[in-house]
Structures are given as structure tokens and as C-alpha cells.
DOZA-245674 format. One record per atom (N, C-alpha, C): residue in one letter; atom name; y negated, x negated, z. Coordinates in Angstrom, 1 decimal. Atoms other than C-alpha are relative to their C-alpha. Example, Ala and Ser with C-alpha at 12.3 -4.5 7.8 and 13.67 -1.06 7.14 Angstrom:
rest atom py px pz
a N 1.2 -0.9 0.0;
a CA 4.5 -12.3 7.8;
a C -1.2 -0.9 0.0;
s N 1.1 0.9 0.0;
s CA 1.1 -13.7 7.1;
s C -1.1 0.8 0.8;
END
This chain:
rest atom py px pz
x N -1.4 0.0 0.4;
x CA -19.2 -9.2 38.0;
x C 0.2 0.1 -1.5;
x N -0.1 -0.3 1.4;
x CA -19.7 -7.8 34.5;
x C -0.4 -1.2 -0.8;
x N 0.5 1.1 0.7;
x CA -21.8 -10.7 33.3;
x C 1.0 -1.2 0.1;
x N -0.9 1.2 -0.2;
x CA -19.4 -13.3 34.8;
x C 1.3 0.2 -0.9;
x N -1.2 -0.3 0.8;
x CA -16.4 -11.6 33.1;
x C -0.3 -0.2 -1.5;
x N 0.4 0.1 1.4;
x CA -18.3 -11.5 29.7;
x C -0.1 -1.5 -0.3;
x N 0.2 1.5 0.3;
x CA -19.3 -15.2 29.9;
x C 1.2 -0.8 0.2;
x N -1.2 0.8 -0.1;
x CA -15.8 -16.2 30.7;
x C 0.8 0.0 -1.3;
x N -0.7 -0.2 1.3;
x CA -14.8 -15.2 27.1;
x C -0.7 -0.7 -1.1;
x N 0.7 0.9 1.0;
x CA -15.5 -17.6 24.2;
x C -0.7 0.9 -1.0;
x N 0.7 -0.9 1.0;
x CA -16.3 -14.7 21.8;
x C -1.4 0.4 0.3;
x N 1.3 -0.4 -0.5;
x CA -19.2 -13.7 23.9;
x C -1.0 -1.1 -0.3;
x N 0.9 1.2 0.3;
x CA -20.7 -17.2 23.7;
x C -0.3 -0.2 -1.4;
x N 0.1 0.1 1.4;
x CA -20.1 -17.3 20.0;
x C -1.0 1.0 -0.5;
x N 0.9 -1.0 0.4;
x CA -22.0 -14.1 19.5;
x C -1.4 -0.2 0.5;
x N 1.4 0.4 -0.5;
x CA -24.9 -15.2 21.7;
x C -0.6 -1.0 -0.9;
x N 0.5 1.1 0.9;
x CA -25.2 -18.3 19.6;
x C -0.4 0.6 -1.4;
x N 0.2 -0.6 1.3;
x CA -25.0 -16.2 16.4;
x C -1.4 0.8 0.1;
x N 1.2 -0.8 -0.1;
x CA -27.8 -13.8 17.6;
x C -1.2 -1.0 0.1;
x N 1.1 1.0 -0.2;
x CA -30.0 -16.8 18.7;
x C -0.3 -0.7 -1.3;
x N 0.2 0.7 1.3;
x CA -29.5 -18.6 15.4;
x C -0.6 0.9 -1.0;
x N 0.5 -1.0 1.0;
x CA -30.2 -15.4 13.4;
x C -1.5 0.3 0.4;
x N 1.4 -0.2 -0.4;
x CA -33.4 -14.8 15.4;
x C -0.9 -1.1 -0.4;
x N 0.8 1.1 0.4;
x CA -34.6 -18.3 14.8;
x C -0.2 0.0 -1.5;
x N 0.1 0.0 1.5;
x CA -33.9 -17.9 11.0;
x C -1.0 1.1 -0.4;
x N 0.9 -1.1 0.3;
x CA -35.7 -14.5 10.9;
x C -1.5 -0.4 0.4;
x N 1.4 0.4 -0.5;
x CA -38.7 -16.0 12.8;
x C -0.7 -0.9 -1.1;
x N 0.6 0.8 1.0;
x CA -39.3 -18.3 9.8;
x C -0.5 0.8 -1.2;
x N 0.3 -0.8 1.1;
x CA -39.7 -15.4 7.4;
x C -1.0 1.0 0.3;
x N 1.0 -1.1 -0.2;
x CA -41.9 -12.3 7.0;
x C 0.2 0.8 1.3;
x N -0.1 -0.7 -1.3;
x CA -42.6 -10.4 10.2;
x C 0.7 1.3 -0.1;
x N -0.7 -1.3 0.2;
x CA -41.2 -7.1 8.7;
x C 1.5 -0.1 0.1;
x N -1.4 0.1 -0.1;
x CA -37.7 -8.6 8.9;
x C 0.5 0.4 1.4;
x N -0.3 -0.4 -1.4;
x CA -37.8 -7.9 12.7;
x C 0.3 1.5 0.0;
x N -0.2 -1.4 0.1;
x CA -38.1 -4.2 11.8;
x C 1.3 0.3 -0.7;
x N -1.2 -0.1 0.8;
x CA -35.3 -4.5 9.3;
x C 1.3 -0.2 0.9;
x N -1.1 0.3 -0.9;
x CA -33.1 -5.9 12.1;
x C 0.5 1.2 0.7;
x N -0.4 -1.2 -0.8;
x CA -33.1 -2.5 13.8;
x C 1.0 0.8 -0.8;
x N -1.1 -0.7 0.7;
x CA -30.9 -1.2 11.0;
x C 1.4 -0.5 0.4;
x N -1.3 0.5 -0.4;
x CA -28.2 -3.3 12.4;
x C 0.6 0.8 1.2;
x N -0.5 -0.8 -1.1;
x CA -27.9 -1.0 15.4;
x C 0.9 1.2 -0.5;
x N -0.9 -1.0 0.5;
x CA -26.6 2.1 13.6;
x C 1.1 -0.5 -0.9;
x N -1.1 0.6 0.9;
x CA -24.7 -0.1 11.1;
x C 1.2 -0.5 0.9;
x N -1.1 0.5 -0.9;
x CA -22.8 -1.8 14.0;
x C 0.7 1.1 0.7;
x N -0.7 -1.1 -0.7;
x CA -22.1 1.5 15.7;
x C 1.0 0.7 -1.0;
x N -1.0 -0.5 0.9;
x CA -20.5 2.8 12.5;
x C 1.1 -0.9 -0.2;
x N -1.1 1.0 0.1;
x CA -18.6 -0.4 12.2;
x C 0.9 0.0 1.1;
x N -0.8 -0.1 -1.3;
x CA -17.4 -0.1 15.8;
x C 0.9 1.2 -0.1;
x N -0.8 -1.2 0.1;
x CA -16.2 3.4 15.2;
x C 1.1 -0.1 -1.1;
x N -1.0 0.2 1.1;
x CA -14.5 2.6 11.8;
x C 1.1 -0.9 0.4;
x N -1.0 0.9 -0.3;
x CA -12.7 -0.4 13.1;
x C 0.9 0.5 1.1;
x N -0.8 -0.5 -1.1;
x CA -11.6 1.3 16.3;
x C 0.9 1.1 -0.4;
x N -0.8 -1.2 0.4;
x CA -10.4 4.5 14.7;
x C 1.1 -0.4 -1.1;
x N -0.9 0.2 1.2;
x CA -8.9 3.3 11.4;
x C 0.8 -1.3 -0.1;
x N -0.7 1.3 0.0;
x CA -7.8 -0.3 12.1;
x C 0.8 -0.1 1.3;
x N -0.6 0.2 -1.3;
x CA -7.1 -0.6 15.8;
x C 1.0 1.1 0.4;
x N -0.9 -1.1 -0.3;
x CA -5.4 2.8 16.0;
x C 0.7 0.5 -1.2;
x N -0.8 -0.3 1.1;
x CA -3.6 2.7 12.7;
x C 1.5 0.2 0.4;
x N -1.4 -0.2 -0.3;
x CA 0.1 3.7 12.6;
x C 0.6 -1.4 0.3;
x N -0.6 1.2 -0.4;
x CA 2.1 1.0 14.4;
x C 0.8 -0.7 -1.2;
x N -0.7 0.7 1.1;
x CA 3.2 -1.7 11.8;
x C 1.5 -0.2 0.3;
x N -1.4 0.2 -0.1;
x CA 6.9 -2.1 11.2;
x C 0.3 -1.5 0.2;
x N -0.2 1.5 -0.1;
x CA 6.7 -5.9 10.8;
x C -0.5 -0.5 1.4;
x N 0.4 0.4 -1.3;
x CA 6.6 -7.7 14.1;
x C -1.3 -0.8 0.0;
x N 1.2 0.8 0.0;
x CA 3.9 -10.2 13.1;
x C -1.2 0.8 -0.1;
x N 1.1 -0.9 0.1;
x CA 1.6 -7.4 12.1;
x C -0.2 0.8 1.3;
x N 0.1 -0.7 -1.3;
x CA 2.4 -5.5 15.3;
x C -0.6 -0.9 1.0;
x N 0.5 0.9 -1.0;
x CA 1.7 -8.6 17.4;
x C -1.5 -0.2 -0.2;
x N 1.4 0.1 0.3;
x CA -1.7 -9.0 15.7;
x C -0.7 1.2 0.6;
x N 0.7 -1.2 -0.5;
x CA -2.6 -5.4 16.5;
x C 0.1 0.1 1.5;
x N -0.2 0.0 -1.4;
x CA -1.2 -5.7 20.0;
x C -1.0 -0.9 0.7;
x N 1.0 0.9 -0.5;
x CA -3.4 -8.7 20.6;
x C -1.4 0.5 -0.1;
x N 1.3 -0.5 0.3;
x CA -6.4 -7.0 19.1;
x C -0.3 1.2 0.8;
x N 0.4 -1.3 -0.7;
x CA -6.1 -3.6 20.8;
x C 1.2 0.7 0.8;
x N -1.1 -0.7 -0.8;
x CA -2.6 -2.2 21.8;
x C 0.1 -0.6 1.4;
x N -0.2 0.6 -1.3;
x CA -2.3 -4.7 24.6;
x C -1.1 0.5 1.0;
x N 1.1 -0.4 -0.9;
x CA -5.7 -3.6 26.0;
x C 0.3 1.4 0.6;
x N -0.3 -1.3 -0.5;
x CA -4.5 0.0 26.2;
x C 1.2 0.0 1.0;
x N -1.2 0.1 -0.8;
x CA -1.2 -1.0 27.8;
x C -0.4 -0.7 1.4;
x N 0.4 0.7 -1.2;
x CA -2.9 -3.3 30.3;
x C -1.5 0.0 0.1;
x N 1.5 -0.2 0.1;
x CA -6.5 -2.0 30.6;
x C -0.8 -0.9 1.0;
x N 0.7 0.9 -1.0;
x CA -7.3 -4.3 33.6;
x C 0.3 -1.5 -0.2;
x N -0.2 1.4 0.4;
x CA -6.1 -7.5 31.9;
x C -1.3 -0.5 -0.7;
x N 1.3 0.3 0.5;
x CA -9.5 -9.1 31.4;
x C 0.0 -0.8 -1.3;
x N 0.0 0.7 1.3;
x CA -8.6 -11.5 28.6;
x C 0.2 0.9 -1.2;
x N -0.3 -1.0 1.0;
x CA -7.4 -8.5 26.6;
x C -1.2 1.0 -0.2;
x N 1.1 -1.0 0.0;
x CA -10.6 -6.6 27.3;
x C -1.0 -0.3 -1.2;
x N 1.1 0.3 1.0;
x CA -12.8 -8.5 24.7;
x C 0.6 -0.2 -1.4;
x N -0.5 0.2 1.3;
x CA -12.5 -8.6 21.0;
x C 0.2 -1.5 -0.3;
x N -0.3 1.4 0.3;
x CA -10.9 -11.9 19.8;
x C -0.8 -0.5 -1.2;
x N 0.7 0.6 1.1;
x CA -12.6 -14.3 17.4;
x C 0.7 0.2 -1.3;
x N -0.7 -0.3 1.2;
x CA -9.9 -13.5 14.9;
x C -0.4 1.3 -0.7;
x N 0.6 -1.2 0.6;
x CA -11.6 -10.2 14.4;
x C -1.5 -0.1 -0.2;
x N 1.5 0.1 0.0;
x CA -15.2 -11.0 15.2;
x C -0.5 -0.8 -1.2;
x N 0.6 0.9 1.0;
x CA -15.7 -13.9 12.8;
x C 0.2 0.5 -1.4;
x N -0.1 -0.6 1.3;
x CA -14.1 -12.3 9.7;
x C -0.9 1.2 -0.3;
x N 0.8 -1.2 0.2;
x CA -16.0 -9.1 10.2;
x C -1.5 -0.4 -0.1;
x N 1.4 0.5 0.1;
x CA -19.3 -10.9 10.8;
x C -0.3 -0.7 -1.3;
x N 0.3 0.7 1.3;
x CA -19.0 -13.2 7.8;
x C 0.2 1.0 -1.1;
x N -0.3 -0.9 1.1;
x CA -17.5 -10.5 5.6;
x C -1.1 1.0 -0.2;
x N 1.1 -1.0 0.1;
x CA -20.2 -7.9 6.4;
x C -1.3 -0.7 -0.5;
x N 1.2 0.7 0.4;
x CA -23.0 -10.5 6.0;
x C 0.1 -0.3 -1.5;
x N -0.2 0.4 1.4;
x CA -21.6 -11.7 2.6;
x C -0.1 1.3 -0.9;
x N 0.0 -1.2 0.8;
x CA -21.0 -8.1 1.4;
x C -1.4 0.5 -0.2;
x N 1.4 -0.5 0.1;
x CA -24.6 -7.0 2.2;
x C -0.8 -0.9 -0.8;
x N 0.8 1.0 0.8;
x CA -26.1 -10.2 0.8;
x C 0.4 0.2 -1.5;
x N -0.5 -0.1 1.4;
x CA -24.0 -9.7 -2.4;
x C -0.6 1.3 -0.7;
x N 0.5 -1.3 0.5;
x CA -25.1 -6.0 -2.8;
x C -1.5 -0.1 -0.3;
x N 1.5 0.1 0.1;
x CA -28.8 -6.8 -2.2;
x C -0.4 -1.0 -1.2;
x N 0.3 1.0 1.1;
x CA -28.6 -9.8 -4.7;
x C 0.2 0.7 -1.3;
x N -0.2 -0.7 1.3;
x CA -27.1 -7.6 -7.4;
x C -1.1 1.0 -0.3;
x N 1.2 -0.9 0.2;
x CA -30.0 -5.2 -6.8;
x C -1.3 -0.7 -0.2;
x N 1.1 0.9 0.2;
x CA -32.3 -8.2 -7.2;
x C -1.1 0.3 1.1;
x N 1.0 -0.3 -1.1;
x CA -33.9 -7.4 -3.8;
x C -0.5 -1.3 0.5;
x N 0.6 1.2 -0.6;
x CA -36.4 -10.0 -2.6;
x C 0.5 -0.3 1.4;
x N -0.5 0.4 -1.4;
x CA -35.3 -11.9 0.6;
x C 1.4 0.6 0.3;
x N -1.3 -0.6 -0.2;
x CA -31.8 -10.6 0.1;
x C 0.8 -0.7 1.1;
x N -0.7 0.7 -1.0;
x CA -30.2 -13.3 2.3;
x C -0.7 0.3 1.4;
x N 0.7 -0.3 -1.3;
x CA -32.9 -12.8 5.0;
x C 0.3 1.4 0.5;
x N -0.3 -1.3 -0.4;
x CA -32.3 -9.1 5.1;
x C 1.4 0.2 0.5;
x N -1.4 -0.1 -0.5;
x CA -28.6 -9.5 5.4;
x C 0.2 -0.7 1.4;
x N 0.0 0.6 -1.3;
x CA -29.1 -11.9 8.3;
x C -0.6 0.8 1.1;
x N 0.7 -0.8 -1.0;
x CA -31.5 -9.6 10.0;
x C 0.9 1.2 0.4;
x N -0.8 -1.2 -0.3;
x CA -29.1 -6.6 9.8;
x C 1.3 -0.3 0.7;
x N -1.3 0.3 -0.5;
x CA -25.8 -8.2 10.5;
x C 0.0 -1.0 1.2;
x N -0.1 0.9 -1.1;
x CA -26.0 -11.4 12.5;
x C -1.0 0.2 1.1;
x N 1.0 -0.2 -1.1;
x CA -29.1 -10.3 14.4;
x C 0.1 1.4 0.6;
x N -0.1 -1.4 -0.5;
x CA -29.2 -6.5 14.8;
x C 1.4 0.4 0.3;
x N -1.4 -0.4 -0.2;
x CA -25.5 -6.0 14.4;
x C 0.7 -0.7 1.1;
x N -0.7 0.8 -1.0;
x CA -24.3 -8.9 16.6;
x C -0.6 0.3 1.4;
x N 0.7 -0.4 -1.3;
x CA -26.9 -7.9 19.3;
x C 0.6 1.3 0.5;
x N -0.6 -1.3 -0.4;
x CA -25.5 -4.4 19.3;
x C 1.5 -0.2 0.4;
x N -1.3 0.3 -0.4;
x CA -22.0 -5.8 19.5;
x C 0.1 -0.5 1.4;
x N 0.1 0.5 -1.4;
x CA -23.0 -7.6 22.7;
x C -0.2 1.1 0.9;
x N 0.3 -1.2 -0.8;
x CA -24.3 -4.3 24.0;
x C 1.4 0.8 0.2;
x N -1.3 -0.6 0.0;
x CA -20.9 -2.8 23.1;
x C 0.9 -0.7 1.1;
x N -0.8 0.7 -1.0;
x CA -19.1 -5.5 25.1;
x C -0.5 0.3 1.4;
x N 0.5 -0.3 -1.4;
x CA -21.4 -4.8 28.1;
x C 0.5 1.4 0.4;
x N -0.5 -1.3 -0.4;
x CA -20.6 -1.1 28.1;
x C 1.5 0.1 0.1;
x N -1.5 0.0 -0.1;
x CA -16.9 -1.7 27.5;
x C 0.4 -0.6 1.3;
x N -0.4 0.6 -1.3;
x CA -16.7 -4.1 30.4;
x C -0.4 0.9 1.1;
x N 0.4 -0.9 -1.0;
x CA -18.7 -1.6 32.5;
x C 1.0 1.1 0.2;
x N -1.0 -1.1 -0.1;
x CA -16.2 1.1 31.7;
x C 1.3 -0.3 0.8;
x N -1.3 0.5 -0.6;
x CA -13.3 -1.0 33.1;
x C -0.1 -0.6 1.3;
x N 0.2 0.6 -1.3;
x CA -14.8 -2.4 36.3;
x C -0.6 1.0 1.0;
x N 0.5 -0.8 -1.1;
x CA -15.7 -0.8 39.6;
x C -1.3 -0.6 0.5;
x N 1.3 0.5 -0.4;
x CA -19.4 -1.5 40.0;
x C -1.0 1.2 0.0;
x N 1.0 -1.0 0.0;
x CA -22.6 0.5 40.6;
x C -0.5 0.1 -1.5;
x N 0.4 -0.2 1.4;
x CA -23.6 2.1 37.3;
x C -1.2 0.9 -0.2;
x N 1.1 -0.9 0.3;
x CA -26.6 3.7 35.8;
x C 0.5 1.3 -0.6;
x N -0.4 -1.3 0.5;
x CA -26.5 7.3 34.6;
x C 0.7 -0.1 -1.4;
x N -0.6 0.2 1.3;
x CA -25.9 6.1 31.0;
x C 1.3 -0.7 0.0;
x N -1.3 0.7 -0.1;
x CA -23.2 3.7 32.0;
x C 1.1 0.9 0.6;
x N -1.0 -0.9 -0.5;
x CA -21.4 6.4 34.0;
x C 0.5 0.9 -1.1;
x N -0.4 -0.9 1.1;
x CA -21.5 8.7 31.0;
x C 0.9 -0.7 -1.0;
x N -0.9 0.7 0.9;
x CA -20.1 6.1 28.7;
x C 1.3 -0.3 0.6;
x N -1.2 0.3 -0.7;
x CA -17.5 5.1 31.2;
x C 0.9 1.3 0.1;
x N -0.7 -1.3 0.0;
x CA -16.4 8.8 31.6;
x C 0.7 0.3 -1.3;
x N -0.6 -0.3 1.3;
x CA -15.9 9.3 27.9;
x C 1.0 -1.1 -0.4;
x N -0.9 1.1 0.4;
x CA -14.2 5.9 27.4;
x C 1.3 0.2 0.8;
x N -1.2 -0.2 -0.8;
x CA -11.8 6.7 30.2;
x C 0.9 1.2 -0.5;
x N -0.7 -1.0 0.7;
x CA -10.9 9.9 28.4;
x C 0.8 -0.5 -1.1;
x N -0.8 0.6 1.1;
x CA -9.9 7.8 25.4;
x C 1.2 -0.7 0.5;
x N -1.1 0.8 -0.6;
x CA -7.7 5.6 27.6;
x C 1.0 0.9 0.7;
x N -0.9 -0.6 -0.9;
x CA -6.2 8.1 29.9;
x C 0.2 1.5 -0.2;
x N -0.1 -1.4 0.3;
x CA -6.5 11.6 28.3;
x C 0.5 0.2 -1.4;
x N -0.4 -0.1 1.4;
x CA -6.2 11.3 24.5;
x C -0.6 -1.2 -0.8;
x N 0.4 1.2 0.7;
x CA -6.3 8.0 22.6;
x C -0.4 0.3 -1.4;
x N 0.4 -0.3 1.4;
x CA -7.1 9.9 19.3;
x C -1.4 0.6 0.1;
x N 1.4 -0.5 -0.2;
x CA -10.6 10.9 20.7;
x C -0.9 -1.1 0.6;
x N 1.0 0.9 -0.6;
x CA -13.8 9.1 21.8;
x C 0.2 -1.4 -0.4;
x N -0.1 1.4 0.4;
x CA -13.7 6.0 19.7;
x C -1.2 -0.9 0.2;
x N 1.2 0.8 -0.3;
x CA -17.3 5.0 20.5;
x C 0.1 -0.6 1.4;
x N 0.1 0.5 -1.4;
x CA -18.1 2.8 23.5;
x C -1.5 -0.3 0.2;
x N 1.5 0.3 -0.2;
x CA -21.8 1.7 22.9;
x C -0.7 1.3 0.3;
x N 0.8 -1.1 -0.3;
x CA -24.3 4.1 24.4;
x C -0.7 0.5 -1.3;
x N 0.6 -0.6 1.2;
x CA -25.5 6.5 21.6;
x C 1.0 0.2 -1.0;
x N -1.0 -0.2 1.0;
x CA -22.3 6.2 19.6;
x C 0.7 1.3 0.1;
x N -0.6 -1.3 -0.2;
x CA -21.2 9.5 21.0;
x C -0.3 1.0 -1.2;
x N 0.4 -0.8 1.2;
x CA -23.1 11.1 18.1;
x C 1.0 -0.1 -1.1;
x N -0.9 0.2 1.1;
x CA -20.7 9.6 15.6;
x C 1.3 0.8 0.3;
x N -1.2 -0.7 -0.4;
x CA -17.6 11.0 17.5;
x C -0.2 1.5 -0.2;
x N 0.2 -1.5 0.2;
x CA -19.1 14.5 17.5;
x C -0.1 0.4 -1.4;
x N 0.1 -0.3 1.4;
x CA -20.0 14.3 13.8;
x C 1.4 -0.1 -0.7;
x N -1.3 0.3 0.6;
x CA -16.5 13.0 13.0;
x C 1.1 0.9 0.5;
x N -1.0 -0.9 -0.6;
x CA -14.7 15.6 15.1;
x C 1.0 -0.7 0.9;
x N -0.9 0.7 -0.9;
x CA -13.2 13.1 17.5;
x C -0.6 0.0 1.5;
x N 0.5 -0.2 -1.4;
x CA -15.0 14.3 20.7;
x C 1.0 0.9 0.7;
x N -0.8 -1.0 -0.8;
x CA -13.3 16.2 23.5;
x C -1.0 0.9 0.7;
x N 0.9 -0.9 -0.7;
x CA -15.0 19.3 24.7;
x C 0.4 0.2 1.4;
x N -0.3 -0.3 -1.4;
x CA -15.2 20.4 28.3;
x C 1.1 1.0 0.1;
x N -1.1 -1.0 0.0;
x CA -13.0 23.4 27.5;
x C 1.4 -0.7 -0.3;
x N -1.2 0.7 0.3;
x CA -10.4 21.1 26.0;
x C 0.6 -0.8 1.2;
x N -0.4 0.8 -1.1;
x CA -10.3 18.9 29.1;
x C 0.6 0.9 1.1;
x N -0.6 -0.9 -1.0;
x CA -9.5 22.0 31.3;
x C 1.5 0.3 -0.3;
x N -1.3 -0.4 0.3;
x CA -6.3 22.7 29.4;
x C 0.9 -1.1 -0.6;
x N -0.7 1.0 0.7;
x CA -5.3 19.5 27.7;
x C 0.8 -0.9 0.9;
x N -0.8 0.9 -0.8;
x CA -2.4 17.5 29.1;
x C -0.1 -1.5 -0.5;
x N 0.0 1.4 0.5;
x CA -2.2 13.7 28.9;
x C 1.0 -0.2 -1.1;
x N -0.9 0.3 1.1;
x CA -0.7 12.4 25.7;
x C 1.2 -0.8 0.5;
x N -1.2 0.7 -0.5;
x CA 2.9 11.2 26.2;
x C -0.1 -1.5 -0.3;
x N 0.0 1.4 0.2;
x CA 3.2 7.5 26.7;
x C -1.4 -0.5 -0.3;
x N 1.4 0.2 0.3;
x CA -0.6 7.3 26.9;
x C -0.4 -1.5 -0.2;
x N 0.4 1.4 0.1;
x CA -0.8 3.5 27.5;
x C 0.6 -0.7 -1.1;
x N -0.6 0.6 1.1;
x CA 1.5 2.7 24.7;
x C -0.3 0.7 -1.3;
x N 0.5 -0.7 1.2;
x CA -0.4 4.9 22.2;
x C 1.0 0.8 -0.7;
x N -1.0 -0.9 0.6;
x CA 2.5 7.3 21.7;
x C 1.3 -0.6 -0.3;
x N -1.3 0.7 0.2;
x CA 5.2 4.7 21.2;
x C 0.8 0.1 1.3;
x N -0.8 0.0 -1.2;
x CA 8.1 4.8 23.6;
x C -0.2 -1.4 0.7;
x N 0.2 1.3 -0.7;
x CA 7.6 2.1 26.3;
x C 1.1 -1.1 -0.3;
x N -1.1 1.0 0.2;
x CA 11.0 0.5 25.4;
x C 0.1 -0.3 -1.5;
x N 0.0 0.3 1.4;
x CA 10.1 0.2 21.7;
x C 0.2 -1.5 -0.2;
x N -0.3 1.4 0.2;
x CA 11.5 -3.2 20.5;
x C -1.2 -0.8 -0.4;
x N 1.3 0.7 0.3;
x CA 8.1 -4.1 19.0;
x C -0.8 -0.3 1.2;
x N 0.8 0.1 -1.3;
x CA 6.4 -3.5 22.3;
x C 0.6 -1.1 0.9;
x N -0.7 1.0 -0.9;
x CA 9.0 -5.5 24.2;
x C -0.3 -1.4 -0.5;
x N 0.2 1.3 0.6;
x CA 8.6 -8.4 21.8;
x C -1.4 -0.5 0.2;
x N 1.4 0.3 -0.2;
x CA 4.8 -8.3 22.0;
x C -0.4 -0.3 1.4;
x N 0.2 0.3 -1.5;
x CA 4.8 -8.2 25.8;
x C 0.5 -1.4 0.3;
x N -0.6 1.3 -0.3;
x CA 7.1 -11.2 25.9;
x C -0.9 -1.1 -0.5;
x N 0.8 1.1 0.6;
x CA 4.8 -13.1 23.6;
x C -1.3 -0.2 0.7;
x N 1.3 0.1 -0.5;
x CA 1.5 -12.3 25.2;
x C -0.2 -0.1 1.5;
x N 0.1 -0.1 -1.5;
x CA 2.2 -11.8 28.9;
x C -0.2 -1.4 0.6;
x N 0.2 1.3 -0.6;
x CA 2.5 -15.6 29.7;
x C -1.4 -0.5 -0.3;
x N 1.3 0.5 0.5;
x CA -0.7 -16.3 27.7;
x C -1.1 0.6 0.8;
x N 1.1 -0.7 -0.6;
x CA -2.8 -13.7 29.5;
x C 0.2 0.3 1.5;
x N -0.2 -0.1 -1.4;
x CA -1.4 -13.9 33.0;
x C 0.5 1.4 0.4;
x N -0.6 -1.3 -0.3;
x CA 0.4 -10.6 32.9;
x C 1.4 -0.3 0.7;
x N -1.2 0.3 -0.8;
x CA 3.1 -10.7 35.6;
x C 1.3 0.7 -0.5;
x N -1.3 -0.6 0.3;
x CA 6.8 -10.0 35.2;
x C 0.1 1.5 0.5;
x N -0.1 -1.3 -0.6;
x CA 6.4 -7.0 37.5;
x C -0.8 1.0 -0.9;
x N 0.8 -0.8 0.9;
x CA 3.6 -5.6 35.3;
x C 0.7 0.3 -1.3;
x N -0.8 -0.2 1.2;
x CA 5.7 -6.1 32.2;
x C 1.1 0.9 0.1;
x N -1.1 -0.9 -0.2;
x CA 8.7 -4.4 33.7;
x C -0.5 1.4 0.2;
x N 0.5 -1.4 -0.2;
x CA 6.6 -1.4 34.8;
x C -0.5 0.6 -1.3;
x N 0.5 -0.5 1.3;
x CA 5.0 -1.1 31.3;
x C 1.2 0.4 -0.8;
x N -1.1 -0.4 0.8;
x CA 8.5 -0.9 29.8;
x C 0.7 1.3 0.5;
x N -0.6 -1.2 -0.6;
x CA 9.3 2.1 32.0;
x C -0.8 1.3 0.0;
x N 0.8 -1.1 -0.2;
x CA 6.3 4.3 32.4;
x C -0.6 0.6 -1.3;
x N 0.6 -0.6 1.2;
x CA 4.7 6.8 30.0;
x C -1.2 0.8 0.5;
x N 1.1 -0.8 -0.3;
x CA 2.3 9.7 30.4;
x C 0.2 1.5 0.0;
x N 0.0 -1.4 -0.2;
x CA 2.1 13.4 29.6;
x C 0.8 0.8 -1.0;
x N -0.7 -1.0 0.8;
x CA 3.0 15.7 26.7;
x C -0.3 0.0 -1.5;
x N 0.1 0.0 1.4;
x CA 3.1 14.8 23.0;
x C 1.1 -0.8 -0.6;
x N -1.1 0.7 0.5;
x CA 5.8 13.6 20.7;
x C -0.3 -1.5 -0.2;
x N 0.2 1.4 0.2;
x CA 6.3 9.8 20.6;
x C 0.2 -0.3 -1.5;
x N -0.2 0.4 1.4;
x CA 6.0 8.0 17.3;
x C 1.1 -1.0 -0.2;
END
């Protein structure tokens, strides 16, 4: 089920092609580039955390077009966590980040006059980083479907569910191993906190009132495109969560 869901989304196929093309390119160069590609793993985990915390969970934009973009990228996934088309990162995010990070790293290495600057950039971002992104999508999909899971998958799913249904300002990692970043950055939830912490008010709308005009407009725009029923939209406009001031 997980693999079928993933392969139903265009962005997954694009990233598979990117990884394959990057691997072919690296295979033409020095063998040590394969070791360099491993740097893409922590780099992508930091990228995942940074995007999720500082971009996808930024303060809700006032302008509707910006709010709609953020809704498509992430808000909608929180509001409708079982809407499969909203589960995966769209190409409007993936492509600019991939191209931008590759170009940035290539530019820095070139300024430092590093030999094989372009090859190193390809090894770290389109190969190691994009492969790690595919792992992220696997763990993210796993967290949202009911399937038999390994111990690591169960652990990741538990923490990610806390982000969705306990406190959306915590546990921004999803890829296995990224938990270390949350703990270092102070965005983990301790066992003691879980015993006393109430759910954040309007948890699925990330603190916004469910009847916020921006949310209503975004639901109306994206619901037909992603197969969200009128009943689901109506329910989303009424329900909230636990106990924290709405923004």
C-alpha cells in the first residue's frame, strides 16, 4: 500500500529519476564521490527540519495567494491528514529546493576553487540528499497508513502523530534518525510532558479558528482538486482541538 501510494505521485517519480541520473553521473567520476554522497544524508535531514519548522509552520500569511500556497504545501495536510494527494511534497517545493541547493553548494565550492566542485555538489544534493528525501517520503507515508510496521517505523510514526495530534510546534523531523535534531533544537516532547499536556486548540488548523476566512477560501479552492468531499469540508470548518489560544 505504501509503495503504491508513493508511486501514484509525480514528485516521487521525479526524485527517483533525479537519484538515478545523479548516480549515473557520479559513476563516471572518482570513486570517492560515493563516500561524499553520504554527506547528503545529514544535509537533507537538516533541510527537512528547517523547511518544516521555519517555512511550513511560519505565521499564517495575510494575503490569500500566499496562504493558498502554504495550504497546498502543508496546512492542508494537517487539516486533512488522510487526503493522499496532500500527503506528498509538491514539485513547486521540491524542484526549487533541489536546484537551489545544488547551485548554492556548487557556487560555494567553486569560489573555494575546490576540484570536482560540480561533481561534489551532485553527489551531496541530487544523489545523497534526494535519496534521503525518498526515505523521508517512505517514513511519512508509513506514519499515515495502517500497515504492519518495523520497530523503527512504529517509533517514527508515534512521534509524527504527536506532531499532528498533540502539539504541532514539536517533532518536526520525520525521517528515522532526525529525532536527534529535534532534541538538539528543543522541539521534542518528553514523556513527562505527554502526561500533562493537552491538545493544542484547533490542532488540525494549526491554531487558526476553523472558520478563518483564509481557511475557508483555501478549502474551497483545493477540495475539488484533491477529492475532499463537501462533508469533510463542512466538518473541517466546525471542529477544533484542545487548549491554547488561536492565532
